[in-house]
TORTISE-146906 format. One record per residue (C-alpha): x negated, y negated, z negated. Coordinates in pm, whole numbers, plus 32768, in hexadecimal, padded with zeros to 4 digits. Each point is the difference from the previous one (the first is absolute). Layout:
BEGIN
XYZ
...
! end
This chain:
BEGIN
2AFBDC8F3D9F
80587F6F8153
7EEF7EF77FF5
7EF980F57F7F
803580EC8125
7FF07ED380EA
80EA808C810C
80B17F1480F1
81477F827F71
80CF80A48113
7F8581587F8E
80847FC17EA5
814B7F8F8092
8019814880C3
7FA380CC7ECB
81087F517F2D
810E80308109
7F9D8170800E
8036801C7E88
81477F42802B
809580FB80F5
7F7D811E7F28
80BD7F817ECE
813D7FC180CC
800E81678078
7FB6808E7EAA
813F7F497F9D
80CA808C8124
7F9181677FD2
80237FD97E8A
816B7F9A8019
805C812480E2
7F5680F77F13
80897F6B7EBD
815E7FC88087
8013815E8096
7FB0809B7EAD
80F17F1B7F47
8115802F8104
7FDC817B8004
801B7FFF7E86
813F7F318017
809980DF8110
7FFB7EFA8117
80408098815A
7F187FD9812E
80DE7F0780B7
800F7F187ED1
7E87801F7FD0
7FD27F99816A
80CE7EC57FC8
7F317F987ECF
7EB5805380A8
80607F318132
80737ED27F32
7E9A7F7E7FEB
7FF57FDE817A
81337F208013
7F4F7EFD7F2C
7EBA804180B9
80A77FC18152
80977EB57F8F
7EB17F627FA7
7F1E80688122
803C7ED980EA
80277F067EE0
7EB8808E7F7D
7F4F7FB38146
80987EA38008
7FA27FBA7E95
7E9C807D8034
7FDF7F1D8131
80857ECF7F49
7F8C802C7E97
7ED280E08036
7FDE81797FF0
7F2A7FF47EC5
810D7F577F2D
812380CC8089
7F4481457FC2
7FC07FA57E95
81687F997FBB
8091813D809B
7F1780DF7F36
80587F5A7EB7
8175801D804D
800A8175804C
7F1480517EDE
80E57F517F08
813280AE8092
7F5E81577FD7
7FA37FB07E9A
81537F767F93
80FD80E780A9
804581567F63
8018813A80D6
815980947FC5
80B480B5811C
814C7FBC7F4F
7FCD7E85800E
802C7FF38177
80487E89801D
7ECD7F9A7F3A
7F2480F680BB
807C7F8A8154
7FC67E937FA0
7EA1804C7F83
7F9E80C18138
808C7EEB80DD
7F317F007F42
7EC480D18017
8043802D8174
802C7E8A8037
7EBE7FB37F41
7F32810680B8
80917F90814E
7F2D7EC67FEB
7EBD80C37FD3
7FA68086815A
80557EC480C6
7F2D7F407F03
7EE180F78023
80047FE3817C
7FFF7E857FE3
7ED8800C7F10
7F3E80F580DA
80477F39813D
7F697ED47F4F
7ECF80A97F6B
7F9C811C80ED
7F577FBA8151
808380C28131
7EE581008011
804980757E9C
817C800A8011
803D8170804B
7F3280877EE1
806E7EEB7F12
8172803B803E
7FC981797FFB
7F4A7FEE7EB3
810B7F207F6A
812380D88073
7F4881407F9F
802F7F8D7E9B
816C8064802B
7F9F8167803B
7EFA80117EEF
81037F707F13
80FF8105806E
7EFB81147FD5
7FA47F877EA3
816E7FE77FA7
804781638073
7ED380817F3E
80297F4B7EB4
81687F957FD2
80AF81577FF5
7F2E80577ECD
80497EAC7F65
8174803F8034
7FE6815E7F6E
7F467FA27EC3
806D7E987FBE
81507FE280B3
80727F4D8140
80107EA47F65
7E8A7FFA7FBA
7FC17FFE8179
80977EA48017
7F377F7D7EDA
7EBE807E80A4
80617F63814D
804E7EB27F5D
7EAC7FFE7F54
7F518046814D
80C67EE780A3
7FA07F047EF5
7E908063800D
7FF67FD3817B
80B07EAE7FE2
7EF27F897F10
7EED807080F0
80A87F548127
80387EBE7F3A
7E947FFE7F94
7F4E80588145
80DF7FB8812D
7FFF7EB180AE
80807F5E813D
7F0A7FFF8124
7F737EBE8092
80E17F5E8103
7FB78044816E
7F857E9C8035
7F0B801F7EDC
7E908044805F
7FF481257F0C
811280B080C3
7F348016813E
7EC380547F41
80B181247F59
80748092814A
816D7F9B7FE7
80117F1C812F
81627FC98081
8072814D7F6E
80297F477EB7
816F7FB47FCC
80347E887FDA
81177FB27F0D
801F7E9F8084
7FC57F5F8156
7F9C7E9D8054
81147F118061
7FFD7EA48092
7EFC7EFE7F9A
80A67ECD7F6F
7F397ED37F85
7EC180CC800F
809181127F21
8041815F8083
8146808F7F7F
803081747FD1
813280CA805A
806981657FCA
7FA480E9811E
8133807480C1
803581777FFF
80638089815A
811F80D57F7F
80AA80328151
7EC1807080B1
7FB080ED7EE3
815A80A08000
800E8039817B
7E978074802B
7FDD81698079
7EAA802F7F56
80A17F927EB8
811B80FA8034
7F0181128045
7F6F7FB97EA6
815E7FF27F68
80698152808C
7EC280AA7F8A
80157F5D7EA9
816280897FDE
7F928161805B
7EC97FFC7F28
80C37F987ECD
812480E88048
7F1181287FF3
7F367F757EDC
81287FA57F24
80B881468041
7ECD80C67F9A
7FA97F1B7EDD
815C80127F69
80628166805B
7EB980C48008
801580397E85
815D80938037
7F8080D38124
7EEE80947F25
80E580337ED4
813E807E80A7
7F9D805A8164
7ECE80CC7F9F
805680437E92
7EB87F677F88
7FB97F2F7ECC
7F4F7EB4803D
7F4680267EB7
7F84815C805D
7F937F96815F
7EDA7F437F6B
7F3A7F1A80E5
808880998143
813A7F287FF3
7F307EC58030
7F57807E813F
80FD7F7180FC
7FC67EA07F7B
7E8B802E7FD2
7FF4806D816C
80B47EBD805E
7EF97F3A7F44
7EE580B080BB
809C7FF1815C
806D7E967FDB
7E987F957FC6
7F8080E48116
80F57F5980ED
7F8C7EA47F9B
7E8D804E8028
803580AF814E
80D67EE18085
7F017EF37FA2
7EE780D38095
80B7802D814B
804E7E8D8014
7EB37F6A7F8D
7F3280EE80DA
80E87FAF8126
804881708036
81747FB1801C
80CA7EC38014
80CE7F9A7ED3
813E806580B5
7F81815A8060
7F6E803C7EA6
814D7FB57F59
80C280DB80F3
7F14812B7FEB
7FF5800D7E83
81757FC37FDE
8057811280F9
7F1881067F6C
80757FB67EA1
817480078045
8006812F80E7
7F3780E07F16
80D97F8A7EDD
813B805080C6
7FA8816E8032
7F8880267E98
81497F737F7C
80D480E580D4
7F2F812D7F95
800F7FAF7E8C
813A80CF7FAB
7F5881358093
7EF680017EEF
808780B97ECF
7ECC7FFE7F21
7F687EEC7F2F
7EBC7FF680C9
80B78002814D
80F17EEB7FA3
7EEA7F277F6F
7F2B80368138
811A7FAB80F1
80767ECC7F43
7E937F907FE3
7FD280178179
81457F44803C
7FB37EE37F11
7E8E7FF48056
803C7FCB8173
81177F087FBC
7EFD7F387F3C
7F0C801F8124
810F7F6680DC
80007EC97F27
7EB97F9B80A9
80E57FD4812D
81457F557FA8
7FB87F797EA1
7ECE7F2E805D
80AA7F8D8140
80AF7EE27F44
7EB27F4D7FE8
7FA38049816A
81307F5E809C
804E7EF37EFB
7EE17FB47F0F
80997EB27F9F
814F80A07FB1
7F8E81547F83
80D07FE47EC3
81387FA480C6
7FDB811E80FB
7FAE80ED7EE2
813C7F8F7F4F
80D380478135
7F698158803F
7FFC80617E91
81727FAB7FEC
8033811480FF
7F2080E47F34
80CD7FB57ECC
8147804880B6
7F628150804F
7FE0803A7E8A
816C7FA97FC9
807A80DE811C
7F09811D7FD6
8009802E7E87
817B7FE37FE7
804180D78135
7F16810E7F7F
80C380117EBB
8145802E80BF
7F66810880E5
7F7E80C57ED7
814C7FEA7F4B
80A9808C8138
7EF881128012
804A80617E99
8168803E8064
7F9E80C0813A
7EE380D17F6F
805580037E8A
7EAD7F667FA3
7ED37F508099
7F1281298008
805280558169
7F217F698111
813D7FAF80C6
805F7F107EE9
7ED17F298055
7FE0802B8179
80CC7ECE8065
7F627F307EE8
7EA480258099
806480138170
80967EA37FFE
7EB97F497FAB
7F4480ED80EA
80D77F9E8129
7FEB7E927FA0
7E8280198008
8006807F8166
80F07EEB806E
7F3A7EEF7F4E
7EB3806A8095
80977FDD815D
80877EA57FAF
7EAA7F8F7F84
7F54808B8135
80EC7F4280E5
80297EAF7F56
7EE67FB67F09
7EE27F0E803B
7EB67FB47F55
7FEA7EA0808E
80587EC47F45
81567F8E807A
805F7EFF7EF4
7F277EC87FDA
! end
């Protein structure tokens, strides 16, 4: 199919990474839906649910930086394939039983570790294959797969759980993972090296990440050595920290909504996910749409020289995060299904728009080390999942004691105000310290 359509190879790489992120987020949404149903049936309290739901992120945090390092050394294509096979097998083999806490925690940790290699590998692959003038829309399309996957999961999986049981969700996810792995194995390949004539002809130039560098010439033979990663410069760089702070905030808001929005609909608004129909997928569908809008707008502003790269990143990041902040803080005020869906859709949609700011910025400042910088910033984003999901469970458990149940808007006010305030703070940090210029050679 790929050869018949005769598209450039980099387009197929972007399409496959888009499908990759889509499948990953079907898995994440699927677990929260299936586990919530199973845990409610077993009488598990909100605080304990928060601990289990956050377990994934502990494993995910541990493998972000190693994922960037492995992708740099071994190659993003290979690391991506191995991680996908590992989490797919784990989903298929481990039973969902809220009473088997140890087994469930181990399984979620393993899935988290495996998926932690995925996004650093993707950024390494895209930095190798995608020329600078296509980066914003390529990264936006790839990451928008997360939101389409979440939307599909919210639409389809509650019915699958209702009619076939929670365990069938994991079987379906494992099958999707294996199918994607076969596609990636068949069609993905490493790009030509930066010194290869095909690299320049394809528009890569020096943006192509060299896995090896030339060493000394001895007896007429050029030795190769591993490129040294500037760890210290990366860790003390203010533009890197601007990305890190915004990655933390983005994922705090996203993971809190992804893991607790089903509970908000069910217990906060007394709505059934099955009876809500397609409306429950709108927040994530909105993220898919706005993520791609942000990428197209950013590339247009940069290629037409309307704005510099730095200004483009700052403008889109600021607009996205500030609008999302006010929508998040207003969410508990909406007491109807339509109102809550609208408000959460605005919040998540504009957060996705902001990704055309901070999320593409890895490749602006460090194209050679995009996977490494992504690993560092995504570690912060994963810590946000650990803190946010677990803290939300504790806040809601305390609200149950204070207000008897979770149907009161006061029960949710602090839950949504925290990510709203973080969005305002993060947008200011990005305005002050971010850069669109290349700072790591």
